[in-house]
C-alpha positions as a LaTeX table, in Angstrom:
\begin{tabular}{lrrr}
\hline
Residue & $x$ (\AA) & $y$ (\AA) & $z$ (\AA) \\
\hline
Unk1 & $-14.12$ & 7.46 & 77.24 \\
Unk2 & $-10.34$ & 7.84 & 77.64 \\
Unk3 & $-8.51$ & 8.96 & 74.54 \\
Unk4 & $-5.93$ & 6.71 & 72.97 \\
Unk5 & $-2.42$ & 7.89 & 73.73 \\
Unk6 & $-0.03$ & 8.50 & 70.84 \\
Unk7 & 3.66 & 8.71 & 71.76 \\
Unk8 & 5.73 & 11.08 & 69.65 \\
Unk9 & 9.49 & 11.17 & 69.09 \\
Unk10 & 10.94 & 14.37 & 67.67 \\
Unk11 & 14.37 & 14.40 & 66.06 \\
Unk12 & 15.80 & 17.92 & 66.02 \\
Unk13 & 15.78 & 20.51 & 68.83 \\
Unk14 & 16.58 & 23.80 & 67.08 \\
Unk15 & 14.28 & 26.20 & 65.19 \\
Unk16 & 11.86 & 23.67 & 63.68 \\
Unk17 & 12.11 & 21.39 & 66.69 \\
Unk18 & 10.89 & 24.26 & 68.85 \\
Unk19 & 8.06 & 25.07 & 66.39 \\
Unk20 & 6.87 & 21.45 & 66.23 \\
Unk21 & 7.12 & 21.06 & 70.01 \\
Unk22 & 4.85 & 24.06 & 70.43 \\
Unk23 & 2.37 & 22.43 & 68.02 \\
Unk24 & 2.25 & 19.24 & 70.08 \\
Unk25 & 1.84 & 21.13 & 73.37 \\
Unk26 & $-1.15$ & 23.13 & 72.14 \\
Unk27 & $-2.92$ & 20.54 & 70.01 \\
Unk28 & $-5.14$ & 18.81 & 72.58 \\
Unk29 & $-5.87$ & 22.09 & 74.38 \\
Unk30 & $-7.22$ & 23.93 & 71.33 \\
Unk31 & $-8.62$ & 20.92 & 69.45 \\
Unk32 & $-10.25$ & 18.92 & 72.29 \\
Unk33 & $-12.35$ & 16.99 & 69.79 \\
Unk34 & $-9.29$ & 15.13 & 68.53 \\
Unk35 & $-9.83$ & 11.52 & 69.73 \\
Unk36 & $-6.15$ & 11.07 & 70.56 \\
Unk37 & $-3.99$ & 12.25 & 73.46 \\
Unk38 & $-0.63$ & 13.44 & 72.22 \\
Unk39 & 2.25 & 12.46 & 74.50 \\
Unk40 & 5.60 & 14.16 & 73.93 \\
Unk41 & 7.67 & 11.07 & 74.70 \\
Unk42 & 11.23 & 11.69 & 73.56 \\
Unk43 & 13.31 & 14.49 & 72.03 \\
Unk44 & 16.41 & 13.42 & 70.10 \\
Unk45 & 19.43 & 15.42 & 68.96 \\
Unk46 & 23.06 & 16.35 & 69.54 \\
Unk47 & 24.87 & 17.40 & 71.61 \\
Unk48 & 23.05 & 15.73 & 74.48 \\
Unk49 & 23.53 & 18.60 & 76.95 \\
Unk50 & 21.73 & 20.99 & 74.59 \\
Unk51 & 18.97 & 18.45 & 74.00 \\
Unk52 & 18.45 & 18.07 & 77.75 \\
Unk53 & 17.94 & 21.82 & 78.08 \\
Unk54 & 15.59 & 21.92 & 75.12 \\
Unk55 & 13.69 & 18.91 & 76.37 \\
Unk56 & 13.01 & 20.59 & 79.67 \\
Unk57 & 12.05 & 23.88 & 78.04 \\
Unk58 & 9.78 & 22.34 & 75.39 \\
Unk59 & 8.10 & 19.77 & 77.67 \\
Unk60 & 9.47 & 16.40 & 76.52 \\
Unk61 & 9.47 & 13.44 & 78.93 \\
Unk62 & 12.81 & 12.02 & 77.83 \\
Unk63 & 15.82 & 12.89 & 75.68 \\
Unk64 & 18.27 & 10.85 & 73.63 \\
Unk65 & 21.20 & 11.47 & 71.27 \\
Unk66 & 20.87 & 8.29 & 69.19 \\
Unk67 & 18.18 & 8.54 & 66.52 \\
Unk68 & 18.47 & 4.87 & 65.51 \\
Unk69 & 17.66 & 3.83 & 69.06 \\
Unk70 & 14.75 & 6.25 & 69.20 \\
Unk71 & 13.01 & 5.16 & 65.98 \\
Unk72 & 13.30 & 1.50 & 67.04 \\
Unk73 & 11.52 & 2.04 & 70.37 \\
Unk74 & 8.34 & 0.00 & 70.71 \\
Unk75 & 6.69 & 2.76 & 72.75 \\
Unk76 & 7.05 & 5.34 & 69.95 \\
Unk77 & 4.14 & 5.66 & 67.52 \\
Unk78 & 5.14 & 8.78 & 65.55 \\
Unk79 & 8.56 & 9.97 & 64.44 \\
Unk80 & 8.91 & 13.63 & 63.48 \\
Unk81 & 12.10 & 14.56 & 61.57 \\
Unk82 & 13.22 & 18.21 & 61.93 \\
Unk83 & 16.90 & 17.93 & 60.95 \\
Unk84 & 19.05 & 19.33 & 58.14 \\
Unk85 & 18.04 & 17.85 & 54.79 \\
Unk86 & 20.86 & 15.36 & 54.46 \\
Unk87 & 19.46 & 13.35 & 57.38 \\
Unk88 & 15.85 & 13.20 & 56.22 \\
Unk89 & 16.34 & 10.17 & 53.98 \\
Unk90 & 18.05 & 7.79 & 56.45 \\
Unk91 & 15.94 & 8.85 & 59.42 \\
Unk92 & 12.62 & 8.60 & 57.62 \\
Unk93 & 13.48 & 5.22 & 56.11 \\
Unk94 & 14.58 & 3.97 & 59.53 \\
Unk95 & 11.31 & 5.11 & 61.08 \\
Unk96 & 9.23 & 3.56 & 58.30 \\
Unk97 & 11.05 & 0.23 & 58.57 \\
Unk98 & 10.09 & 0.31 & 62.26 \\
Unk99 & 6.44 & 0.82 & 61.29 \\
Unk100 & 6.08 & 4.37 & 62.62 \\
Unk101 & 3.87 & 7.15 & 61.31 \\
Unk102 & 6.20 & 9.87 & 60.06 \\
Unk103 & 6.29 & 13.65 & 59.76 \\
Unk104 & 9.20 & 15.12 & 57.80 \\
Unk105 & 10.12 & 18.75 & 57.38 \\
Unk106 & 10.34 & 20.26 & 53.92 \\
Unk107 & 11.83 & 19.82 & 51.43 \\
Unk108 & 11.26 & 16.10 & 51.79 \\
Unk109 & 14.82 & 15.21 & 50.77 \\
Unk110 & 17.95 & 16.61 & 49.18 \\
Unk111 & 17.34 & 14.85 & 45.87 \\
Unk112 & 14.38 & 13.64 & 43.83 \\
Unk113 & 15.68 & 10.07 & 43.98 \\
Unk114 & 15.73 & 10.13 & 47.77 \\
Unk115 & 12.25 & 11.66 & 47.94 \\
Unk116 & 10.81 & 8.96 & 45.69 \\
Unk117 & 12.41 & 6.26 & 47.84 \\
Unk118 & 10.86 & 7.78 & 50.96 \\
Unk119 & 7.37 & 7.99 & 49.42 \\
Unk120 & 7.60 & 4.40 & 48.16 \\
Unk121 & 8.69 & 3.19 & 51.61 \\
Unk122 & 5.77 & 5.02 & 53.24 \\
Unk123 & 3.32 & 3.29 & 50.89 \\
Unk124 & 4.90 & $-0.08$ & 51.63 \\
Unk125 & 4.71 & 0.53 & 55.39 \\
Unk126 & 1.05 & 1.60 & 55.10 \\
Unk127 & 1.46 & 4.37 & 57.66 \\
Unk128 & 0.38 & 7.99 & 57.75 \\
Unk129 & 2.92 & 10.48 & 56.51 \\
Unk130 & 3.14 & 14.25 & 56.29 \\
Unk131 & 5.53 & 16.59 & 54.50 \\
Unk132 & 5.51 & 19.71 & 56.65 \\
Unk133 & 4.39 & 22.58 & 54.42 \\
Unk134 & 2.80 & 24.56 & 57.22 \\
Unk135 & 1.70 & 27.62 & 55.22 \\
Unk136 & $-1.15$ & 25.71 & 53.61 \\
Unk137 & $-2.83$ & 25.83 & 57.02 \\
Unk138 & $-2.90$ & 29.61 & 57.43 \\
Unk139 & $-6.65$ & 30.29 & 57.60 \\
Unk140 & $-6.42$ & 32.98 & 54.92 \\
Unk141 & $-4.45$ & 30.70 & 52.57 \\
Unk142 & $-6.86$ & 27.83 & 53.11 \\
Unk143 & $-9.73$ & 30.26 & 52.52 \\
Unk144 & $-8.10$ & 31.19 & 49.21 \\
Unk145 & $-8.31$ & 27.52 & 48.20 \\
Unk146 & $-11.98$ & 27.47 & 49.22 \\
Unk147 & $-12.72$ & 30.55 & 47.12 \\
Unk148 & $-10.98$ & 29.00 & 44.13 \\
Unk149 & $-12.90$ & 25.74 & 44.55 \\
Unk150 & $-16.18$ & 27.71 & 44.68 \\
Unk151 & $-15.32$ & 29.17 & 41.26 \\
Unk152 & $-15.25$ & 32.74 & 42.51 \\
Unk153 & $-12.15$ & 33.78 & 40.56 \\
Unk154 & $-12.96$ & 31.67 & 37.53 \\
Unk155 & $-10.25$ & 30.37 & 35.22 \\
Unk156 & $-6.81$ & 31.16 & 36.64 \\
Unk157 & $-4.54$ & 33.01 & 34.22 \\
Unk158 & $-1.62$ & 34.01 & 36.45 \\
Unk159 & $-0.01$ & 32.82 & 39.67 \\
Unk160 & 2.75 & 34.96 & 41.17 \\
Unk161 & 4.67 & 34.01 & 44.30 \\
Unk162 & 7.71 & 35.19 & 46.19 \\
Unk163 & 9.48 & 34.13 & 49.33 \\
Unk164 & 11.96 & 36.82 & 50.38 \\
Unk165 & 14.31 & 37.05 & 53.35 \\
Unk166 & 17.41 & 39.13 & 54.10 \\
Unk167 & 19.38 & 37.27 & 56.77 \\
Unk168 & 22.55 & 36.59 & 54.71 \\
Unk169 & 23.04 & 39.90 & 52.93 \\
Unk170 & 26.02 & 40.60 & 55.21 \\
Unk171 & 29.10 & 38.95 & 53.57 \\
Unk172 & 30.47 & 38.30 & 57.06 \\
Unk173 & 27.54 & 36.05 & 57.95 \\
Unk174 & 29.13 & 32.62 & 58.58 \\
Unk175 & 29.00 & 29.49 & 56.48 \\
Unk176 & 26.20 & 27.71 & 58.37 \\
Unk177 & 24.73 & 24.38 & 57.28 \\
Unk178 & 22.01 & 26.01 & 55.19 \\
Unk179 & 24.71 & 27.35 & 52.87 \\
Unk180 & 26.27 & 23.95 & 52.18 \\
Unk181 & 24.96 & 21.66 & 49.48 \\
Unk182 & 26.03 & 18.51 & 51.34 \\
Unk183 & 23.68 & 19.25 & 54.22 \\
Unk184 & 21.00 & 21.53 & 52.73 \\
Unk185 & 20.71 & 20.19 & 49.17 \\
Unk186 & 20.13 & 23.67 & 47.80 \\
Unk187 & 19.93 & 27.21 & 49.12 \\
Unk188 & 17.03 & 29.62 & 48.93 \\
Unk189 & 15.49 & 27.37 & 46.29 \\
Unk190 & 14.90 & 24.39 & 48.58 \\
Unk191 & 14.43 & 26.33 & 51.80 \\
Unk192 & 12.08 & 29.03 & 50.54 \\
Unk193 & 11.19 & 28.01 & 47.01 \\
Unk194 & 9.77 & 24.70 & 48.24 \\
Unk195 & 7.06 & 26.60 & 50.13 \\
Unk196 & 5.89 & 28.67 & 47.17 \\
Unk197 & 6.00 & 25.64 & 44.89 \\
Unk198 & 3.78 & 23.73 & 47.29 \\
Unk199 & 1.43 & 26.69 & 47.57 \\
Unk200 & 1.23 & 26.86 & 43.77 \\
Unk201 & 0.33 & 23.19 & 43.56 \\
Unk202 & $-2.20$ & 23.56 & 46.39 \\
Unk203 & $-3.98$ & 26.54 & 44.80 \\
Unk204 & $-3.52$ & 26.06 & 41.04 \\
Unk205 & $-2.36$ & 22.55 & 40.22 \\
Unk206 & 0.58 & 20.74 & 38.69 \\
Unk207 & 3.39 & 22.56 & 36.91 \\
Unk208 & 4.28 & 21.35 & 33.42 \\
Unk209 & 7.49 & 23.18 & 32.41 \\
Unk210 & 10.02 & 25.67 & 33.79 \\
Unk211 & 12.58 & 28.27 & 32.77 \\
Unk212 & 14.94 & 29.39 & 35.54 \\
Unk213 & 17.94 & 31.32 & 36.75 \\
Unk214 & 19.83 & 30.96 & 40.03 \\
Unk215 & 22.66 & 33.01 & 41.51 \\
Unk216 & 25.13 & 32.84 & 44.38 \\
Unk217 & 25.97 & 36.46 & 45.12 \\
Unk218 & 28.57 & 35.83 & 47.83 \\
Unk219 & 30.82 & 32.93 & 46.82 \\
Unk220 & 32.76 & 32.54 & 50.08 \\
Unk221 & 31.92 & 33.09 & 53.74 \\
Unk222 & 33.74 & 32.84 & 57.08 \\
Unk223 & 33.83 & 29.32 & 58.44 \\
Unk224 & 31.60 & 29.01 & 61.49 \\
Unk225 & 31.99 & 26.98 & 64.65 \\
Unk226 & 28.21 & 26.98 & 64.94 \\
Unk227 & 25.74 & 24.72 & 63.12 \\
Unk228 & 22.46 & 26.01 & 64.57 \\
Unk229 & 21.24 & 27.61 & 61.35 \\
Unk230 & 19.70 & 30.98 & 60.68 \\
Unk231 & 20.15 & 32.48 & 64.12 \\
Unk232 & 23.48 & 30.85 & 64.93 \\
Unk233 & 26.12 & 32.56 & 67.07 \\
Unk234 & 28.72 & 34.17 & 64.85 \\
Unk235 & 31.79 & 32.34 & 66.13 \\
Unk236 & 33.99 & 32.34 & 63.05 \\
Unk237 & 37.54 & 31.70 & 61.94 \\
Unk238 & 39.51 & 33.91 & 59.59 \\
Unk239 & 39.44 & 31.09 & 57.02 \\
Unk240 & 36.66 & 31.18 & 54.44 \\
Unk241 & 34.74 & 28.37 & 52.81 \\
Unk242 & 32.88 & 28.05 & 49.50 \\
Unk243 & 29.17 & 28.68 & 49.33 \\
Unk244 & 27.97 & 25.95 & 46.96 \\
Unk245 & 24.19 & 26.59 & 47.04 \\
Unk246 & 22.10 & 29.34 & 45.48 \\
Unk247 & 21.42 & 32.62 & 47.25 \\
Unk248 & 18.44 & 33.29 & 44.99 \\
Unk249 & 16.30 & 31.50 & 42.40 \\
Unk250 & 13.87 & 33.01 & 39.93 \\
Unk251 & 11.77 & 30.90 & 37.57 \\
Unk252 & 8.86 & 31.00 & 35.18 \\
Unk253 & 6.37 & 28.17 & 34.98 \\
Unk254 & 3.61 & 26.88 & 32.75 \\
Unk255 & 0.91 & 24.98 & 34.63 \\
Unk256 & $-0.76$ & 21.97 & 33.08 \\
Unk257 & $-4.08$ & 23.83 & 32.99 \\
Unk258 & $-2.54$ & 26.67 & 30.95 \\
Unk259 & $-1.89$ & 29.23 & 33.69 \\
Unk260 & 1.42 & 31.08 & 33.82 \\
Unk261 & 3.49 & 31.37 & 36.98 \\
Unk262 & 6.34 & 33.54 & 38.22 \\
Unk263 & 8.38 & 32.59 & 41.30 \\
Unk264 & 11.13 & 34.25 & 43.33 \\
Unk265 & 13.02 & 32.77 & 46.28 \\
Unk266 & 15.80 & 34.89 & 47.76 \\
Unk267 & 17.70 & 35.59 & 50.97 \\
Unk268 & 18.96 & 38.89 & 49.52 \\
Unk269 & 15.91 & 41.15 & 49.89 \\
Unk270 & 16.77 & 43.75 & 52.57 \\
Unk271 & 13.76 & 44.60 & 54.69 \\
Unk272 & 12.01 & 41.31 & 54.00 \\
Unk273 & 12.29 & 39.18 & 57.13 \\
Unk274 & 9.92 & 36.38 & 56.19 \\
Unk275 & 7.85 & 37.67 & 53.28 \\
Unk276 & 5.90 & 34.90 & 51.59 \\
Unk277 & 3.35 & 36.22 & 49.11 \\
Unk278 & 1.08 & 34.93 & 46.39 \\
Unk279 & $-1.20$ & 36.54 & 43.83 \\
Unk280 & $-3.76$ & 34.84 & 41.62 \\
Unk281 & $-5.51$ & 36.54 & 38.69 \\
Unk282 & $-8.51$ & 34.87 & 37.08 \\
Unk283 & $-11.40$ & 35.51 & 34.74 \\
Unk284 & $-13.81$ & 36.37 & 37.57 \\
Unk285 & $-11.50$ & 37.86 & 40.15 \\
Unk286 & $-8.18$ & 37.94 & 41.98 \\
Unk287 & $-6.63$ & 36.97 & 45.30 \\
Unk288 & $-3.56$ & 38.29 & 47.16 \\
Unk289 & $-1.89$ & 37.19 & 50.40 \\
Unk290 & 1.20 & 38.13 & 52.39 \\
Unk291 & 2.52 & 36.02 & 55.28 \\
Unk292 & 3.72 & 39.15 & 57.08 \\
Unk293 & 0.00 & 40.04 & 57.32 \\
Unk294 & $-1.11$ & 36.44 & 57.44 \\
Unk295 & $-4.65$ & 36.90 & 58.72 \\
Unk296 & $-5.70$ & 39.06 & 55.76 \\
Unk297 & $-6.74$ & 37.79 & 52.33 \\
Unk298 & $-7.36$ & 40.34 & 49.60 \\
Unk299 & $-10.18$ & 39.50 & 47.17 \\
Unk300 & $-11.22$ & 41.31 & 43.97 \\
Unk301 & $-14.59$ & 40.47 & 42.44 \\
Unk302 & $-14.44$ & 41.25 & 38.72 \\
Unk303 & $-18.19$ & 40.64 & 38.44 \\
Unk304 & $-19.15$ & 43.32 & 40.96 \\
Unk305 & $-20.79$ & 46.55 & 39.70 \\
Unk306 & $-18.20$ & 49.05 & 38.48 \\
Unk307 & $-18.85$ & 51.42 & 41.36 \\
Unk308 & $-18.09$ & 48.65 & 43.89 \\
Unk309 & $-15.00$ & 47.14 & 42.26 \\
Unk310 & $-11.79$ & 47.12 & 44.25 \\
Unk311 & $-9.71$ & 44.79 & 46.39 \\
Unk312 & $-11.51$ & 43.89 & 49.62 \\
Unk313 & $-9.60$ & 42.87 & 52.73 \\
Unk314 & $-11.03$ & 39.77 & 54.35 \\
Unk315 & $-9.90$ & 39.36 & 57.94 \\
Unk316 & $-9.87$ & 35.57 & 58.11 \\
Unk317 & $-10.65$ & 35.28 & 61.81 \\
Unk318 & $-14.32$ & 34.29 & 61.79 \\
Unk319 & $-15.43$ & 30.92 & 63.19 \\
Unk320 & $-16.54$ & 30.05 & 59.64 \\
Unk321 & $-12.98$ & 30.46 & 58.34 \\
Unk322 & $-10.74$ & 27.36 & 58.17 \\
Unk323 & $-9.35$ & 26.25 & 61.56 \\
Unk324 & $-10.36$ & 29.47 & 63.29 \\
Unk325 & $-13.20$ & 28.17 & 65.42 \\
Unk326 & $-10.55$ & 26.52 & 67.62 \\
Unk327 & $-8.95$ & 29.83 & 68.54 \\
Unk328 & $-10.25$ & 33.26 & 69.58 \\
Unk329 & $-13.19$ & 35.62 & 68.99 \\
Unk330 & $-13.27$ & 37.35 & 65.57 \\
Unk331 & $-10.50$ & 39.87 & 65.03 \\
Unk332 & $-8.14$ & 38.31 & 67.57 \\
Unk333 & $-5.31$ & 37.37 & 65.24 \\
Unk334 & $-3.25$ & 34.22 & 65.31 \\
Unk335 & 0.40 & 33.96 & 64.23 \\
Unk336 & 3.12 & 31.83 & 62.72 \\
Unk337 & 3.33 & 29.35 & 65.60 \\
Unk338 & $-0.35$ & 28.44 & 65.25 \\
Unk339 & 0.22 & 26.97 & 61.79 \\
Unk340 & 2.09 & 24.07 & 63.34 \\
Unk341 & $-0.90$ & 23.29 & 65.55 \\
Unk342 & $-3.06$ & 23.12 & 62.42 \\
Unk343 & $-0.46$ & 20.98 & 60.70 \\
Unk344 & $-0.40$ & 18.50 & 63.60 \\
Unk345 & $-4.21$ & 18.51 & 63.73 \\
Unk346 & $-4.37$ & 17.44 & 60.06 \\
Unk347 & $-1.84$ & 14.66 & 60.67 \\
Unk348 & $-3.43$ & 13.21 & 63.78 \\
Unk349 & $-6.90$ & 13.41 & 62.27 \\
Unk350 & $-5.58$ & 10.98 & 59.66 \\
Unk351 & $-4.11$ & 8.67 & 62.33 \\
Unk352 & $-7.45$ & 8.74 & 64.13 \\
Unk353 & $-9.20$ & 7.68 & 60.92 \\
Unk354 & $-11.13$ & 10.94 & 60.58 \\
Unk355 & $-9.53$ & 11.54 & 57.17 \\
Unk356 & $-8.16$ & 9.07 & 54.64 \\
Unk357 & $-4.68$ & 10.58 & 54.60 \\
Unk358 & $-2.70$ & 13.48 & 55.97 \\
Unk359 & $-2.18$ & 16.37 & 53.58 \\
Unk360 & 0.27 & 17.37 & 52.27 \\
Unk361 & 1.84 & 13.90 & 52.30 \\
Unk362 & 5.05 & 12.41 & 50.93 \\
Unk363 & 3.58 & 12.28 & 47.41 \\
Unk364 & 3.21 & 16.07 & 47.62 \\
Unk365 & 6.77 & 16.23 & 48.86 \\
Unk366 & 7.93 & 14.25 & 45.81 \\
Unk367 & 5.99 & 16.51 & 43.44 \\
Unk368 & 7.63 & 19.57 & 45.01 \\
Unk369 & 11.05 & 17.91 & 44.84 \\
Unk370 & 10.53 & 17.25 & 41.12 \\
Unk371 & 9.93 & 20.96 & 40.52 \\
Unk372 & 12.98 & 21.89 & 42.59 \\
Unk373 & 15.15 & 19.51 & 40.55 \\
Unk374 & 13.73 & 20.90 & 37.32 \\
Unk375 & 14.50 & 24.47 & 38.38 \\
Unk376 & 18.14 & 23.46 & 38.89 \\
Unk377 & 18.20 & 21.69 & 35.54 \\
Unk378 & 16.63 & 24.64 & 33.72 \\
Unk379 & 19.03 & 27.10 & 35.37 \\
Unk380 & 21.96 & 25.07 & 33.99 \\
Unk381 & 20.54 & 24.42 & 30.52 \\
Unk382 & 19.14 & 27.95 & 30.13 \\
Unk383 & 16.19 & 26.33 & 28.33 \\
Unk384 & 12.57 & 25.54 & 29.12 \\
Unk385 & 12.49 & 22.12 & 30.78 \\
Unk386 & 9.61 & 19.72 & 31.34 \\
Unk387 & 9.11 & 18.95 & 35.03 \\
Unk388 & 10.96 & 15.76 & 35.90 \\
Unk389 & 8.92 & 12.73 & 36.88 \\
\hline
\end{tabular}
């Protein structure tokens, strides 16, 4: 039987656009059991000449520079938004009004109000929706969730997470869009902190209250001619502009189940290129994970005999590990780009009716956005704050 074709429109052709395109290209090849054929119909972005080049490189059938025209197309089934944060809200709402299934990069929006509006619109449209927190789908991270659900670490006492990068330590790095509140919403907090917040919710549960501090270490930067983001060309003017987002955010959290959490999101950690880590300590054992060694999960069994106690390294590459049966023989590691294939698999399984909903969805995006907003509030008040609802 022929598979039903699903036409995808992707808005955004830079870093995340490339990552998502790779996910679409590999999905049917590595997950042949998916009862849908993914068709990369149209890539949208500006300027058009760049989009044409990206479209050819990434494998899209068509290109366009008008997102409103794209989301209204009758031959588009899915709209995937991979733009700076200030465009998430209008683009997602436009796609939902047109009845499309929607994927949106994280954080879901630049404000909690916008995120709530997007989630409400998705419910009204009765379509599948995904907020793109790709790290949930690392086999080792998903295995951590399985181990927790099996009760192997018992009651969780502590959750510790950090997301550390170093790409803006140089004060001459230009004022790209990620360093402007109007486009990005926040700095390291929303870009990096959103991921560790989502991981905390995925592994431990909801956060109840927060105490926080944020800091902008370099207040002004050279104005850039380039808007491509992290790896932008450094074409700058002598004039400087204000950095009005955080460079780093640190916060403490109390989870609703009583666990304590510590979080750090920073772009000022020299030597850390993309270091996303978590640690969980419970009554029966502990878990540790580091994205820079993403196929390894460390597990400590507190109930083992004393002479056998110690952190064990689980190489999460067995066919029995989450997602891994689709890939290679045991020990043949996968990498960052494969997480987007897993993410797309989850989403299209929901469209195919194999699962009730895609996960994480816009409700998860709203829950994360509420924590982000509370961190900002707590950093200003210098008090413990209940998570906003």
